[in-house]
C-alpha positions as CSV (number, residue, x, y, z in Angstrom):
1,L,34.8,3.0,-29.3
2,T,33.8,4.2,-32.8
3,R,31.1,6.8,-33.3
4,S,28.8,4.1,-34.6
5,M,29.3,2.0,-31.5
6,R,28.6,5.0,-29.3
7,A,25.4,5.7,-31.3
8,V,24.3,2.1,-30.9
9,A,24.8,2.3,-27.2
10,V,22.8,5.5,-26.8
11,V,20.0,4.1,-29.1
12,L,19.9,0.8,-27.1
13,F,19.8,2.7,-23.8
14,S,16.9,4.8,-25.0
15,A,15.0,1.8,-26.5
16,L,15.3,-0.2,-23.3
17,V,14.1,2.7,-21.1
18,G,11.3,3.6,-23.5
19,I,10.0,0.0,-24.0
20,S,10.2,-0.7,-20.2
21,T,8.3,2.4,-19.4
22,W,5.6,1.5,-21.9
23,L,5.4,-2.1,-20.5
24,R,4.9,-0.8,-17.0
25,G,1.7,0.8,-18.1
26,G,0.2,-2.7,-18.6
27,R,1.2,-3.9,-15.2
28,R,-1.1,-6.3,-13.3
29,I,-1.5,-6.0,-9.5
30,G,-2.3,-9.0,-7.4
31,Y,-1.2,-12.6,-7.1
32,D,-2.1,-16.1,-8.5
33,P,-2.7,-18.8,-5.9
34,E,-1.8,-21.2,-8.7
35,D,1.8,-20.1,-8.5
36,F,2.5,-21.4,-5.1
37,L,-0.3,-23.9,-4.5
38,R,-0.1,-26.1,-7.6
39,G,0.2,-29.7,-6.6
40,S,-0.7,-28.8,-2.9
41,S,-3.4,-30.6,-1.0
42,V,-5.2,-27.3,-0.3
43,H,-5.2,-26.2,-3.9
44,D,-8.8,-27.1,-4.6
45,A,-10.0,-25.5,-1.4
46,I,-8.2,-22.2,-2.1
47,Q,-9.4,-22.2,-5.7
48,L,-13.0,-22.7,-4.5
49,L,-12.6,-19.9,-1.9
50,F,-11.3,-17.2,-4.2
51,E,-13.1,-18.1,-7.5
52,K,-16.5,-19.2,-6.3
53,F,-17.1,-18.2,-2.7
54,S,-15.2,-14.9,-2.6
55,I,-16.8,-13.6,0.6
56,F,-14.4,-12.1,3.1
57,P,-15.0,-10.5,6.5
58,S,-14.1,-6.8,7.0
59,A,-14.9,-4.1,9.5
60,L,-15.5,-0.4,9.5
61,C,-13.5,0.8,12.5
62,F,-13.9,4.1,14.5
63,R,-11.2,5.4,16.7
64,N,-11.5,8.3,19.2
65,V,-15.0,9.3,17.9
66,D,-17.6,11.0,20.0
67,F,-20.1,8.2,19.5
68,A,-23.1,10.0,21.1
69,A,-22.7,13.1,18.9
70,N,-21.9,11.2,15.6
71,Q,-24.3,8.3,15.6
72,K,-26.0,9.4,12.3
73,E,-22.7,10.1,10.6
74,M,-21.3,6.7,11.6
75,L,-24.4,4.9,10.2
76,E,-24.3,7.0,7.0
77,L,-20.7,6.0,6.5
78,Y,-21.5,2.3,7.1
79,K,-24.3,2.5,4.5
80,A,-22.0,4.2,2.0
81,V,-19.3,1.5,2.5
82,T,-21.8,-1.5,2.3
83,S,-23.5,0.1,-0.8
84,S,-20.3,0.3,-2.8
85,G,-21.2,-2.7,-5.1
86,F,-18.6,-5.2,-3.7
87,A,-19.7,-5.2,-0.1
88,M,-22.7,-6.4,2.0
89,E,-23.9,-6.0,5.5
90,A,-23.0,-8.6,8.1
91,P,-25.8,-11.1,9.0
92,F,-26.1,-9.6,12.4
93,A,-26.9,-5.8,12.8
94,N,-24.2,-3.4,13.8
95,H,-23.9,-2.3,17.5
96,L,-25.7,1.0,17.1
97,S,-28.7,-0.5,15.3
98,T,-28.8,-3.3,17.8
99,M,-28.8,-0.8,20.7
100,Y,-31.7,1.1,19.2
101,R,-33.7,-2.1,18.7
102,M,-33.0,-3.2,22.2
103,L,-34.2,0.2,23.5
104,E,-37.3,-0.2,21.5
105,H,-37.7,-3.8,22.8
106,T,-37.4,-2.8,26.4
107,R,-40.1,-0.1,26.0
108,L,-42.4,-1.9,23.6
109,N,-44.4,-3.7,26.2
110,S,-47.8,-5.4,25.8
111,S,-49.7,-2.1,25.9
112,W,-47.8,-0.6,23.1
113,A,-48.1,-3.9,21.1
114,G,-51.8,-3.7,21.6
115,K,-51.9,-0.1,20.3
116,L,-49.9,-1.1,17.2
117,A,-52.4,-3.9,16.6
118,D,-55.3,-1.4,17.0
119,A,-53.5,0.9,14.5
120,A,-53.6,-1.9,11.9
121,T,-57.4,-2.1,12.1
122,V,-58.2,1.6,11.5
123,A,-59.3,2.9,8.1
124,E,-56.7,2.5,5.4
125,G,-56.3,6.2,4.8
126,R,-55.3,6.7,8.5
127,R,-53.5,3.5,9.1
128,E,-50.0,4.7,8.4
129,E,-50.6,7.9,10.3
130,E,-51.8,6.1,13.4
131,R,-48.9,3.6,13.2
132,A,-46.4,6.5,12.9
133,R,-48.0,8.2,16.0
134,V,-47.7,5.0,18.1
135,L,-44.0,4.4,17.0
136,S,-43.2,8.1,17.7
137,A,-44.5,7.7,21.2
138,V,-42.4,4.5,21.6
139,A,-39.3,6.4,20.4
140,E,-40.0,9.2,22.8
141,E,-40.3,6.8,25.7
142,A,-37.1,5.0,24.6
143,S,-35.3,8.4,24.4
144,L,-34.7,8.1,20.6
145,N,-34.1,11.1,18.4
146,R,-36.7,10.9,15.6
147,T,-35.0,13.6,13.6
148,N,-32.0,11.2,12.8
149,A,-34.2,8.3,11.8
150,M,-32.8,6.1,9.0
151,P,-35.0,3.4,7.5
152,D,-32.3,0.8,7.3
153,F,-30.4,1.2,10.6
154,A,-32.5,3.4,12.9
155,P,-36.2,3.3,11.9
156,L,-37.3,5.1,15.1
157,G,-34.3,7.4,15.5
158,T,-30.8,7.4,17.1
159,G,-29.9,7.5,20.7
160,V,-29.3,10.5,22.9
161,S,-26.5,12.9,21.8
162,D,-25.2,13.5,25.3
163,A,-22.1,11.4,25.8
164,E,-22.6,10.6,29.5
165,S,-26.3,9.7,29.0
166,F,-25.4,7.6,26.0
167,T,-22.8,5.6,27.9
168,I,-25.0,5.1,31.0
169,T,-27.8,3.8,28.7
170,L,-25.5,1.4,27.0
171,L,-24.0,0.1,30.2
172,R,-27.4,-0.4,31.6
173,L,-28.4,-2.6,28.7
174,L,-25.1,-4.5,29.0
175,S,-25.8,-5.5,32.7
176,M,-25.6,-9.3,33.2
177,P,-27.7,-11.2,35.8
178,M,-25.9,-12.8,38.8
179,D,-27.4,-16.1,37.8
180,S,-25.9,-17.0,34.3
181,S,-28.6,-19.6,33.8
182,K,-31.1,-16.8,33.3
183,A,-29.0,-15.1,30.5
184,W,-31.4,-16.0,27.7
185,Q,-34.5,-15.3,29.6
186,P,-36.4,-12.0,28.8
187,E,-36.0,-9.0,31.1
188,R,-39.4,-9.4,32.6
189,M,-38.1,-12.7,34.1
190,N,-34.9,-11.1,35.4
191,G,-33.0,-12.2,32.4
192,S,-30.5,-10.4,30.2
193,R,-31.4,-11.3,26.7
194,V,-30.7,-7.7,25.6
195,S,-27.1,-7.9,26.8
196,L,-26.5,-11.1,24.8
197,Y,-27.8,-9.6,21.6
198,L,-25.5,-6.6,22.2
199,D,-22.7,-9.0,22.7
200,L,-23.4,-10.7,19.4
201,A,-23.3,-7.2,17.8
202,G,-19.7,-6.7,19.1
203,I,-20.3,-4.3,22.0
204,N,-17.9,-6.2,24.2
205,Q,-15.2,-6.0,21.6
206,M,-15.0,-2.2,22.0
207,S,-12.2,-0.4,23.7
208,W,-13.2,1.9,26.6
209,G,-11.2,4.7,28.2
210,P,-11.6,7.8,30.3
211,S,-13.2,10.9,28.7
212,P,-11.1,14.0,28.0
213,N,-10.6,16.1,31.1
214,S,-12.1,13.3,33.1
215,T,-12.3,12.9,36.9
216,A,-12.5,9.8,39.0
217,S,-16.3,10.0,39.0
218,D,-16.8,10.3,35.3
219,V,-18.2,7.3,33.3
220,P,-15.9,5.8,30.7
221,R,-16.2,6.5,27.0
222,I,-15.9,4.3,23.9
223,R,-12.5,4.8,22.3
224,F,-12.6,2.1,19.6
225,S,-15.4,0.1,17.9
226,S,-16.1,-1.6,14.6
227,M,-19.1,-2.4,12.4
228,P,-18.6,-5.7,10.5
229,F,-19.4,-6.2,6.9
230,F,-18.3,-8.6,4.1
231,T,-16.6,-7.9,0.8
232,A,-18.2,-10.1,-1.8
233,G,-18.5,-10.8,-5.5
234,L,-14.7,-10.4,-6.1
235,N,-13.6,-12.7,-8.9
236,T,-10.8,-10.8,-10.7
237,D,-7.9,-8.7,-9.5
238,E,-9.5,-5.6,-11.0
239,Q,-12.6,-6.1,-8.9
240,Y,-10.5,-6.4,-5.7
241,L,-8.8,-3.1,-6.5
242,D,-12.2,-1.5,-7.4
243,A,-13.7,-2.7,-4.1
244,V,-10.7,-1.2,-2.2
245,K,-11.0,2.1,-4.1
246,K,-14.7,2.4,-3.5
247,G,-14.4,1.6,0.2
248,L,-11.6,4.2,0.7
249,D,-13.4,6.8,-1.3
250,A,-16.5,6.4,0.9
251,V,-14.3,6.9,4.0
252,K,-12.6,10.0,2.5
253,A,-16.0,11.5,1.6
254,S,-17.2,11.2,5.2
255,T,-16.9,13.9,7.9
256,L,-15.3,11.1,10.0
257,K,-12.5,10.4,7.6
258,D,-9.8,11.3,10.2
259,S,-11.2,8.8,12.7
260,A,-12.6,6.0,10.5
261,F,-10.8,3.2,8.5
262,I,-11.6,-0.1,7.0
263,H,-9.8,-3.2,8.2
264,G,-9.9,-6.8,7.0
265,S,-7.3,-9.4,6.1
266,I,-8.1,-9.4,2.4
267,F,-9.1,-5.7,2.2
268,S,-5.9,-4.5,3.9
269,Y,-3.8,-6.8,1.8
270,W,-5.2,-5.4,-1.5
271,E,-5.1,-1.9,-0.1
272,V,-1.3,-2.3,0.3
273,L,-1.0,-3.7,-3.2
274,S,-2.9,-0.8,-4.7
275,E,-0.3,1.6,-3.1
276,L,2.8,-0.4,-4.1
277,E,3.5,1.3,-7.5
278,P,3.8,4.9,-6.4
279,H,5.9,3.8,-3.4
280,M,8.2,1.8,-5.7
281,S,8.6,4.8,-8.0
282,A,9.6,6.8,-5.0
283,V,12.1,4.1,-3.9
284,V,13.7,4.1,-7.4
285,S,13.9,7.9,-7.3
286,S,15.5,7.7,-3.9
287,L,18.0,5.2,-5.2
288,I,19.1,7.4,-8.1
289,I,19.4,10.4,-5.7
290,G,21.4,8.3,-3.3
291,I,23.7,7.1,-6.1
292,A,24.2,10.7,-7.2
293,I,25.2,11.8,-3.7
294,G,27.5,8.9,-3.2
295,A,29.1,9.3,-6.6
296,V,29.7,13.0,-6.0
297,V,31.8,12.2,-2.9
298,C,33.5,9.0,-4.2
299,L,34.1,9.9,-7.8
300,D,35.9,13.1,-7.2
301,F,33.2,15.3,-8.8
302,D,33.6,13.7,-12.2
303,V,30.4,14.9,-13.8
304,V,30.3,12.4,-16.6
305,S,31.0,9.4,-14.3
306,I,28.3,10.5,-11.9
307,L,25.7,11.0,-14.7
308,V,26.5,7.7,-16.4
309,A,26.3,5.8,-13.0
310,C,22.8,7.2,-12.4
311,L,21.6,6.6,-15.9
312,S,22.9,3.0,-16.0
313,C,21.4,2.0,-12.6
314,Y,18.1,3.6,-13.6
315,M,18.1,1.7,-16.9
316,L,18.8,-1.6,-15.2
317,V,16.1,-1.2,-12.6
318,V,13.5,0.1,-14.9
319,T,14.1,-2.5,-17.6
320,V,13.8,-5.4,-15.0
321,W,10.6,-3.8,-13.8
322,G,9.2,-3.3,-17.2
323,F,9.9,-6.7,-18.7
324,A,9.1,-8.7,-15.5
325,V,5.5,-7.5,-15.6
326,L,5.1,-9.7,-18.7
327,W,5.1,-12.8,-16.5
328,A,4.7,-11.6,-12.9
329,K,2.2,-9.4,-11.1
330,L,3.1,-6.5,-8.9
331,N,3.0,-7.7,-5.3
332,A,5.2,-8.0,-2.2
333,A,7.4,-10.7,-3.8
334,F,7.8,-8.6,-7.0
335,V,8.9,-5.6,-4.9
336,A,11.4,-7.8,-2.9
337,G,12.9,-9.1,-6.2
338,L,13.2,-5.6,-7.6
339,L,14.9,-4.3,-4.4
340,V,17.5,-7.1,-4.8
341,C,18.1,-6.0,-8.4
342,M,18.5,-2.4,-7.2
343,G,21.4,-3.4,-5.0
344,L,23.0,-5.6,-7.7
345,S,22.7,-2.7,-10.2
346,I,24.8,-0.4,-8.0
347,E,27.5,-3.1,-7.5
348,S,27.8,-3.9,-11.2
349,V,28.1,-0.3,-12.3
350,A,30.3,1.1,-9.6
351,H,33.6,-0.6,-10.5
352,I,33.7,0.4,-14.2
353,V,32.6,4.0,-13.5
354,A,35.0,4.4,-10.6
355,G,37.9,3.0,-12.8
356,F,37.0,5.5,-15.5
357,A,36.7,8.5,-13.1
358,Y,40.2,7.9,-11.5
359,A,42.1,6.9,-14.7
360,R,44.2,9.5,-16.5
361,G,44.8,10.2,-20.2
362,S,42.4,10.4,-23.2
363,V,38.9,9.0,-23.1
364,Q,40.0,5.8,-24.9
365,E,42.8,5.3,-22.4
366,R,40.6,5.9,-19.4
367,L,37.9,3.6,-20.8
368,G,40.4,0.9,-21.6
369,H,41.8,1.0,-18.1
370,A,38.4,0.8,-16.5
371,L,37.2,-2.1,-18.6
372,A,40.5,-4.0,-18.2
373,M,40.2,-3.6,-14.4
374,A,36.5,-4.4,-13.8
375,L,34.9,-6.0,-16.8
376,P,36.3,-9.6,-16.4
377,A,35.1,-9.8,-12.8
378,S,31.7,-8.4,-13.7
379,L,31.2,-10.8,-16.5
380,A,32.3,-13.7,-14.4
381,A,29.8,-12.8,-11.7
382,S,26.9,-12.3,-14.1
383,C,27.7,-15.6,-16.0
384,G,28.0,-17.3,-12.6
385,V,24.6,-16.2,-11.6
386,I,23.0,-17.4,-14.9
387,V,24.7,-20.8,-14.7
388,T,23.7,-21.2,-11.0
389,L,20.0,-20.4,-11.8
390,V,19.7,-23.0,-14.6
391,P,19.6,-26.1,-12.4
392,L,17.5,-24.3,-9.8
393,A,14.9,-23.5,-12.5
394,V,14.4,-27.2,-13.1
395,F,13.2,-27.9,-9.6
396,A,11.9,-24.6,-8.3
397,P,8.1,-24.0,-8.0
398,L,6.4,-21.7,-10.5
399,F,6.3,-18.9,-7.9
400,H,10.0,-18.9,-7.5
401,L,10.5,-19.0,-11.2
402,K,8.5,-15.9,-11.7
403,Y,9.5,-13.7,-8.8
404,V,13.1,-14.8,-8.0
405,L,14.9,-16.8,-10.7
406,G,13.2,-15.0,-13.6
407,M,14.0,-11.5,-12.3
408,L,17.6,-12.4,-11.3
409,A,18.3,-14.0,-14.6
410,L,16.9,-11.1,-16.6
411,H,19.0,-8.7,-14.5
412,A,22.2,-10.8,-15.0
413,V,21.7,-10.7,-18.8
414,L,21.1,-6.9,-18.7
415,I,24.3,-6.5,-16.7
416,V,26.3,-8.3,-19.3
417,L,24.7,-6.2,-22.1
418,S,25.2,-3.0,-20.1
419,N,28.8,-3.5,-19.1
420,C,29.9,-4.7,-22.5
421,L,28.2,-2.1,-24.7
422,I,25.8,0.4,-23.1
423,L,27.9,1.6,-20.1
424,P,31.2,2.0,-22.2
425,G,29.2,3.7,-25.0
426,L,27.6,6.2,-22.6
427,L,31.0,7.0,-21.1
428,A,32.6,7.5,-24.5
429,A,29.7,9.5,-25.8
430,L,29.4,11.9,-22.9
431,A,33.0,12.4,-21.8
432,P,34.7,15.3,-23.6
433,P,37.8,14.4,-25.7
434,V,41.2,16.0,-24.9
435,E,40.8,18.7,-27.6
436,W,37.5,19.8,-26.0
437,A,39.0,20.1,-22.5
438,M,39.3,23.9,-22.8
439,R,35.5,24.4,-22.9
440,P,34.4,27.0,-20.3
441,V,32.0,24.7,-18.5
442,W,34.6,21.9,-18.3
443,I,37.2,24.4,-17.0
444,V,34.9,25.4,-14.2
445,V,34.1,21.8,-13.2
446,T,37.8,20.8,-13.4
447,V,38.9,23.8,-11.3
448,C,36.4,22.9,-8.7
449,R,37.7,19.3,-8.7
450,R,41.3,20.7,-8.3
451,R,40.3,22.8,-5.3
452,W,38.5,19.9,-3.7
453,R,41.6,17.8,-4.1
454,A,43.8,20.6,-2.6
455,R,41.5,20.6,0.5
456,T,41.5,16.9,1.0
457,A,45.2,16.3,0.1
458,P,47.0,19.7,0.2
459,E,50.3,18.7,-1.3
460,T,52.2,21.2,-3.5
461,D,52.2,20.5,-7.3
462,E,53.8,23.2,-9.5
463,N,52.9,21.4,-12.7
464,A,49.2,20.9,-12.0
465,W,48.1,23.8,-14.3
466,Q,50.3,22.6,-17.1
467,R,48.9,19.1,-16.9
468,F,45.4,20.6,-16.9
469,L,46.0,22.6,-20.0
470,K,47.2,19.5,-21.7
471,G,44.0,17.8,-20.8
472,D,45.5,15.3,-18.3
473,S,42.9,15.7,-15.5
C-alpha cells in the first residue's frame, strides 16, 4: 500500500471511532411498543396503557429488618419513595399504618369516642389541646410510641420497639375466629374484622422465620415484607428513567439501604435498562482484553498484529454501537445484537491478522500473503450476509429490522470496508519495514519471540541470527 492509502486508512479509522463515540452520547434508552405490536390486535390496548393510563404497581420491600426497632425509618423511606414525583401511595394503607389504626380501633371504645365528642365542644382556644390529650391517652392505652408520630402514616405514634412484644401484638390482631361467617363482624361480636383489614394491607404476604439465636419457645420474626405503591405519570422514556433514579436515590439515602429495595415489573425493567450502558462498556473492554490475551498466545508475540487485531475489533463494535442508536434504542434486544456483532468481529479480523503474523518477508509480501489467503473468503461471507438479509427485510417486522437485520447489515458493510482498506492500512502503517528492523525496541521484541519459539519447538537452527539480521523474522 502507498503512503497515501495508509494515511486514508488511519484517517478513516479515526473518523469512524470518533463519530461513533459522539453518536453514543445521544443514545436513547427504552423501547417502542409500536415496533413489535404494529398491526396486532392488542396494539390499541397497549398504547392506551403506556401513553394515557401509565400507572404501574410497585412495592418497597424490606428484607431481614428488625421491624420493631425500625418502624419510623421504614415509614420515612416509604414517604420518600412515594414523594419522588412519579409515585403515589397505594389505595389501601401499608401494613404498619394499618396495624396502628387497628390498635387504635380496638382501644377506641364508646367511652373514648364520647370524650372526643366532648373535646369538640370545649372553647375554641382549648379544643385542640383537649383533643390531643384524649388521643394521647388512647395511644398510651394502645401501647403506641407518641415520640415517633407521623401525620401521614402514624398520627398517634408507632408500635412498641421490643421485637417479641411487637410480634405478639401483631399475631393477636391476626387471629381468626373459628366460625368464618363471623369474619366481617366487629370484635365486640366475636368477629375478626381487624384481621381482614390487615390481610388487605398485605400482612399475610410476609415471610416469617426464627429470630437470631432463637430457641424452640421464641416467637417468630418477620423476615420479608413489602409496602405497595404505584409509579404514575410516566409518558416518556426520560420520565421512566427519572422515576427509577429518584426511587433508587431515596433508598440509598436511607439508613435501611442495605435491607430495602424497590420491586415492580415496570420499575425493575427500567432499572435494568438504566444500567445497561456501563455494563456494555465493561463487556466491550473485556472483549478487547480477551482478544489481546488470545492474540499474544496465538500470534507468536507479534506486537503489530496483536495491536491491529484489538483496534480493528474495537472499531467494528463501537461503530455498530454508535450508528445503530440512530434508529434503535438501548435495550435487551440492542445488547443481544451487539454481542452477536462482537463475535463476528473477532472472526472477520482473526484470519487476516494471523496470516500477516505468520508470513515471512517484507511488509508488502506478508500483507499480500495474508490478503490472498483470507480476503476472498471474508468478502464472500460478508456479501452473503448482506444478500441474505435483503429478502428478509421485506417481510420482517419493524422490530427485527431495527435490532437484528439493521445491525447485522451495518456490521457486514463495515467488515467489507475494514478488510479491504482499514485493516491492511493499519498493518502497513504500524509494521516496521525491513530497513527499520534493527531498532532497539524491535530487536528486544523479536529476541523474546525467538526465545518463546525455542521453548515451544526447541530445534537447532544455526542460521536464525543471520536471518534475523536480514529482517526475515
